[in-house]
N, CA, C and O atoms as a GROMACS GRO file, in nm:
protein
  276
    1MET      N    1  -0.638   0.143   0.036
    1MET     CA    2  -0.638   0.274   0.091
    1MET      C    3  -0.560   0.364  -0.005
    1MET      O    4  -0.449   0.328  -0.046
    2ILE      N    5  -0.614   0.476  -0.040
    2ILE     CA    6  -0.548   0.571  -0.130
    2ILE      C    7  -0.509   0.694  -0.050
    2ILE      O    8  -0.592   0.754   0.019
    3LEU      N    9  -0.382   0.732  -0.060
    3LEU     CA   10  -0.329   0.845   0.015
    3LEU      C   11  -0.290   0.957  -0.080
    3LEU      O   12  -0.248   0.932  -0.193
    4ARG      N   13  -0.305   1.080  -0.035
    4ARG     CA   14  -0.262   1.196  -0.112
    4ARG      C   15  -0.168   1.278  -0.024
    4ARG      O   16  -0.202   1.315   0.088
    5PHE      N   17  -0.048   1.306  -0.077
    5PHE     CA   18   0.050   1.385  -0.003
    5PHE      C   19   0.020   1.532  -0.025
    5PHE      O   20   0.022   1.580  -0.139
    6LEU      N   21  -0.007   1.605   0.082
    6LEU     CA   22  -0.044   1.746   0.073
    6LEU      C   23   0.073   1.839   0.099
    6LEU      O   24   0.066   1.957   0.066
    7GLY      N   25   0.178   1.790   0.156
    7GLY     CA   26   0.293   1.873   0.187
    7GLY      C   27   0.391   1.792   0.269
    7GLY      O   28   0.375   1.671   0.284
    8PHE      N   29   0.491   1.857   0.320
    8PHE     CA   30   0.592   1.787   0.398
    8PHE      C   31   0.530   1.729   0.524
    8PHE      O   32   0.486   1.803   0.612
    9GLY      N   33   0.525   1.598   0.532
    9GLY     CA   34   0.473   1.531   0.650
    9GLY      C   35   0.322   1.531   0.663
    9GLY      O   36   0.270   1.490   0.766
   10VAL      N   37   0.250   1.576   0.559
   10VAL     CA   38   0.104   1.580   0.565
   10VAL      C   39   0.047   1.484   0.461
   10VAL      O   40   0.074   1.497   0.341
   11VAL      N   41  -0.032   1.388   0.507
   11VAL     CA   42  -0.093   1.288   0.420
   11VAL      C   43  -0.243   1.289   0.444
   11VAL      O   44  -0.287   1.291   0.559
   12ASN      N   45  -0.321   1.286   0.337
   12ASN     CA   46  -0.465   1.284   0.348
   12ASN      C   47  -0.517   1.151   0.296
   12ASN      O   48  -0.478   1.107   0.188
   13LEU      N   49  -0.605   1.087   0.370
   13LEU     CA   50  -0.667   0.963   0.326
   13LEU      C   51  -0.779   0.999   0.229
   13LEU      O   52  -0.875   1.067   0.266
   14VAL      N   53  -0.767   0.954   0.103
   14VAL     CA   54  -0.863   0.989   0.000
   14VAL      C   55  -0.981   0.893   0.001
   14VAL      O   56  -1.096   0.936  -0.010
   15GLY      N   57  -0.955   0.764   0.014
   15GLY     CA   58  -1.063   0.666   0.015
   15GLY      C   59  -1.013   0.534  -0.042
   15GLY      O   60  -0.893   0.505  -0.040
   16ILE      N   61  -1.106   0.455  -0.094
   16ILE     CA   62  -1.069   0.325  -0.149
   16ILE      C   63  -1.118   0.307  -0.292
   16ILE      O   64  -1.112   0.196  -0.345
   17ASP      N   65  -1.166   0.413  -0.356
   17ASP     CA   66  -1.216   0.405  -0.494
   17ASP      C   67  -1.108   0.452  -0.591
   17ASP      O   68  -1.076   0.571  -0.593
   18PRO      N   69  -1.051   0.361  -0.672
   18PRO     CA   70  -0.943   0.401  -0.764
   18PRO      C   71  -0.988   0.499  -0.872
   18PRO      O   72  -0.903   0.568  -0.930
   19ASP      N   73  -1.118   0.508  -0.900
   19ASP     CA   74  -1.167   0.604  -1.000
   19ASP      C   75  -1.160   0.748  -0.951
   19ASP      O   76  -1.153   0.840  -1.031
   20GLU      N   77  -1.161   0.768  -0.819
   20GLU     CA   78  -1.156   0.903  -0.763
   20GLU      C   79  -1.014   0.953  -0.739
   20GLU      O   80  -0.994   1.069  -0.703
   21ALA      N   81  -0.916   0.869  -0.759
   21ALA     CA   82  -0.777   0.907  -0.734
   21ALA      C   83  -0.726   1.001  -0.843
   21ALA      O   84  -0.769   0.994  -0.958
   22ARG      N   85  -0.632   1.087  -0.806
   22ARG     CA   86  -0.568   1.178  -0.900
   22ARG      C   87  -0.425   1.134  -0.926
   22ARG      O   88  -0.369   1.057  -0.848
   23VAL      N   89  -0.367   1.182  -1.034
   23VAL     CA   90  -0.228   1.151  -1.066
   23VAL      C   91  -0.139   1.195  -0.950
   23VAL      O   92  -0.151   1.306  -0.900
   24GLY      N   93  -0.050   1.105  -0.908
   24GLY     CA   94   0.038   1.133  -0.795
   24GLY      C   95  -0.009   1.072  -0.665
   24GLY      O   96   0.067   1.070  -0.567
   25ASP      N   97  -0.133   1.023  -0.659
   25ASP     CA   98  -0.183   0.957  -0.538
   25ASP      C   99  -0.117   0.822  -0.522
   25ASP      O  100  -0.070   0.762  -0.619
   26VAL      N  101  -0.113   0.774  -0.400
   26VAL     CA  102  -0.049   0.647  -0.366
   26VAL      C  103  -0.154   0.554  -0.305
   26VAL      O  104  -0.230   0.596  -0.217
   27ALA      N  105  -0.158   0.430  -0.351
   27ALA     CA  106  -0.247   0.329  -0.292
   27ALA      C  107  -0.161   0.225  -0.221
   27ALA      O  108  -0.056   0.186  -0.271
   28VAL      N  109  -0.208   0.181  -0.104
   28VAL     CA  110  -0.135   0.084  -0.024
   28VAL      C  111  -0.227  -0.034   0.002
   28VAL      O  112  -0.341  -0.018   0.046
   29LYS      N  113  -0.176  -0.154  -0.026
   29LYS     CA  114  -0.251  -0.277   0.002
   29LYS      C  115  -0.168  -0.362   0.096
   29LYS      O  116  -0.053  -0.396   0.066
   30VAL      N  117  -0.226  -0.397   0.210
   30VAL     CA  118  -0.156  -0.480   0.309
   30VAL      C  119  -0.245  -0.599   0.342
   30VAL      O  120  -0.362  -0.584   0.376
   31ALA      N  121  -0.187  -0.718   0.332
   31ALA     CA  122  -0.256  -0.841   0.370
   31ALA      C  123  -0.175  -0.909   0.478
   31ALA      O  124  -0.056  -0.933   0.462
   32HIS      N  125  -0.240  -0.938   0.589
   32HIS     CA  126  -0.171  -1.002   0.700
   32HIS      C  127  -0.254  -1.122   0.744
   32HIS      O  128  -0.373  -1.109   0.773
   33SER      N  129  -0.191  -1.237   0.749
   33SER     CA  130  -0.260  -1.360   0.789
   33SER      C  131  -0.162  -1.447   0.867
   33SER      O  132  -0.066  -1.500   0.811
   34GLY      N  133  -0.187  -1.462   0.994
   34GLY     CA  134  -0.102  -1.546   1.078
   34GLY      C  135   0.043  -1.500   1.078
   34GLY      O  136   0.073  -1.391   1.128
   35PHE      N  137   0.132  -1.581   1.022
   35PHE     CA  138   0.275  -1.548   1.020
   35PHE      C  139   0.318  -1.496   0.883
   35PHE      O  140   0.437  -1.502   0.850
   36TYR      N  141   0.225  -1.446   0.803
   36TYR     CA  142   0.256  -1.402   0.667
   36TYR      C  143   0.202  -1.261   0.646
   36TYR      O  144   0.086  -1.233   0.677
   37THR      N  145   0.286  -1.173   0.593
   37THR     CA  146   0.245  -1.036   0.562
   37THR      C  147   0.289  -1.001   0.421
   37THR      O  148   0.402  -1.031   0.381
   38ARG      N  149   0.200  -0.937   0.346
   38ARG     CA  150   0.232  -0.891   0.212
   38ARG      C  151   0.184  -0.747   0.199
   38ARG      O  152   0.068  -0.717   0.230
   39ALA      N  153   0.273  -0.659   0.154
   39ALA     CA  154   0.238  -0.519   0.134
   39ALA      C  155   0.279  -0.477  -0.006
   39ALA      O  156   0.383  -0.519  -0.056
   40GLU      N  157   0.196  -0.392  -0.068
   40GLU     CA  158   0.227  -0.342  -0.202
   40GLU      C  159   0.186  -0.196  -0.209
   40GLU      O  160   0.082  -0.156  -0.157
   41VAL      N  161   0.270  -0.115  -0.275
   41VAL     CA  162   0.244   0.028  -0.291
   41VAL      C  163   0.232   0.057  -0.439
   41VAL      O  164   0.317   0.017  -0.519
   42TRP      N  165   0.124   0.128  -0.476
   42TRP     CA  166   0.096   0.163  -0.615
   42TRP      C  167   0.093   0.314  -0.629
   42TRP      O  168   0.050   0.384  -0.538
   43LEU      N  169   0.140   0.365  -0.743
   43LEU     CA  170   0.141   0.508  -0.773
   43LEU      C  171   0.054   0.535  -0.895
   43LEU      O  172   0.066   0.467  -0.997
   44LYS      N  173  -0.035   0.634  -0.884
   44LYS     CA  174  -0.121   0.673  -0.997
   44LYS      C  175  -0.039   0.759  -1.091
   44LYS      O  176   0.008   0.866  -1.052
   45VAL      N  177  -0.019   0.714  -1.218
   45VAL     CA  178   0.068   0.784  -1.310
   45VAL      C  179  -0.006   0.855  -1.422
   45VAL      O  180   0.047   0.949  -1.481
   46ARG      N  181  -0.129   0.812  -1.453
   46ARG     CA  182  -0.209   0.877  -1.558
   46ARG      C  183  -0.355   0.875  -1.518
   46ARG      O  184  -0.393   0.806  -1.423
   47HIS      N  185  -0.438   0.950  -1.591
   47HIS     CA  186  -0.581   0.949  -1.566
   47HIS      C  187  -0.642   0.819  -1.614
   47HIS      O  188  -0.596   0.762  -1.713
   48GLY      N  189  -0.743   0.771  -1.545
   48GLY     CA  190  -0.807   0.645  -1.577
   48GLY      C  191  -0.789   0.546  -1.463
   48GLY      O  192  -0.691   0.553  -1.390
   49ALA      N  193  -0.885   0.454  -1.448
   49ALA     CA  194  -0.884   0.363  -1.333
   49ALA      C  195  -0.771   0.261  -1.340
   49ALA      O  196  -0.730   0.210  -1.236
   50SER      N  197  -0.721   0.230  -1.458
   50SER     CA  198  -0.621   0.122  -1.468
   50SER      C  199  -0.478   0.173  -1.486
   50SER      O  200  -0.390   0.094  -1.519
   51ASP      N  201  -0.454   0.300  -1.464
   51ASP     CA  202  -0.321   0.357  -1.486
   51ASP      C  203  -0.242   0.372  -1.357
   51ASP      O  204  -0.200   0.482  -1.321
   52TRP      N  205  -0.222   0.259  -1.288
   52TRP     CA  206  -0.143   0.251  -1.166
   52TRP      C  207  -0.017   0.172  -1.193
   52TRP      O  208  -0.017   0.081  -1.276
   53VAL      N  209   0.093   0.207  -1.124
   53VAL     CA  210   0.220   0.137  -1.137
   53VAL      C  211   0.264   0.091  -0.998
   53VAL      O  212   0.264   0.170  -0.903
   54SER      N  213   0.300  -0.036  -0.987
   54SER     CA  214   0.350  -0.089  -0.860
   54SER      C  215   0.492  -0.038  -0.839
   54SER      O  216   0.579  -0.057  -0.924
   55ILE      N  217   0.517   0.029  -0.725
   55ILE     CA  218   0.649   0.085  -0.700
   55ILE      C  219   0.721   0.016  -0.585
   55ILE      O  220   0.841   0.037  -0.566
   56PHE      N  221   0.649  -0.069  -0.508
   56PHE     CA  222   0.714  -0.137  -0.397
   56PHE      C  223   0.631  -0.259  -0.359
   56PHE      O  224   0.508  -0.254  -0.357
   57GLU      N  225   0.699  -0.370  -0.330
   57GLU     CA  226   0.631  -0.490  -0.285
   57GLU      C  227   0.716  -0.557  -0.178
   57GLU      O  228   0.837  -0.570  -0.193
   58LEU      N  229   0.652  -0.599  -0.071
   58LEU     CA  230   0.720  -0.664   0.041
   58LEU      C  231   0.643  -0.788   0.080
   58LEU      O  232   0.521  -0.783   0.099
   59GLN      N  233   0.714  -0.899   0.091
   59GLN     CA  234   0.653  -1.022   0.139
   59GLN      C  235   0.740  -1.075   0.251
   59GLN      O  236   0.860  -1.094   0.235
   60MET      N  237   0.678  -1.099   0.366
   60MET     CA  238   0.750  -1.147   0.483
   60MET      C  239   0.679  -1.270   0.538
   60MET      O  240   0.556  -1.275   0.543
   61GLN      N  241   0.756  -1.367   0.579
   61GLN     CA  242   0.701  -1.481   0.650
   61GLN      C  243   0.776  -1.491   0.781
   61GLN      O  244   0.899  -1.494   0.784
   62TYR      N  245   0.701  -1.497   0.889
   62TYR     CA  246   0.759  -1.502   1.022
   62TYR      C  247   0.761  -1.646   1.071
   62TYR      O  248   0.668  -1.723   1.044
   63TYR      N  249   0.863  -1.681   1.142
   63TYR     CA  250   0.878  -1.815   1.195
   63TYR      C  251   0.877  -1.810   1.347
   63TYR      O  252   0.937  -1.721   1.407
   64TYR      N  253   0.808  -1.904   1.407
   64TYR     CA  254   0.800  -1.910   1.551
   64TYR      C  255   0.884  -2.027   1.600
   64TYR      O  256   0.869  -2.141   1.555
   65THR      N  257   0.971  -1.998   1.692
   65THR     CA  258   1.050  -2.105   1.753
   65THR      C  259   1.035  -2.095   1.904
   65THR      O  260   1.019  -1.986   1.958
   66SER      N  261   1.039  -2.205   1.968
   66SER     CA  262   1.028  -2.204   2.114
   66SER      C  263   1.156  -2.262   2.174
   66SER      O  264   1.224  -2.345   2.114
   67TYR      N  265   1.186  -2.215   2.292
   67TYR     CA  266   1.308  -2.260   2.360
   67TYR      C  267   1.269  -2.297   2.502
   67TYR      O  268   1.214  -2.215   2.575
   68LEU      N  269   1.297  -2.418   2.539
   68LEU     CA  270   1.271  -2.463   2.675
   68LEU      C  271   1.403  -2.476   2.750
   68LEU      O  272   1.495  -2.544   2.704
   69ALA      N  273   1.412  -2.411   2.863
   69ALA     CA  274   1.536  -2.413   2.941
   69ALA      C  275   1.538  -2.529   3.038
   69ALA      O  276   1.636  -2.546   3.112
   0.00000   0.00000   0.00000
């Protein structure tokens, strides 16, 4: 998903095609499977499809425990 910030608190969903993104756009990739979540945020820094920079990455694994009283 590619987002474009239009102003304070205003975000526009641009699409999912990296060729249509402009410099300053943000792409977000989230993968969630069972007890595992991975999120990554990319920033478009130059013109061209491959000119993205990863600015944030989060990996979480959730654990389930049960308690019987």
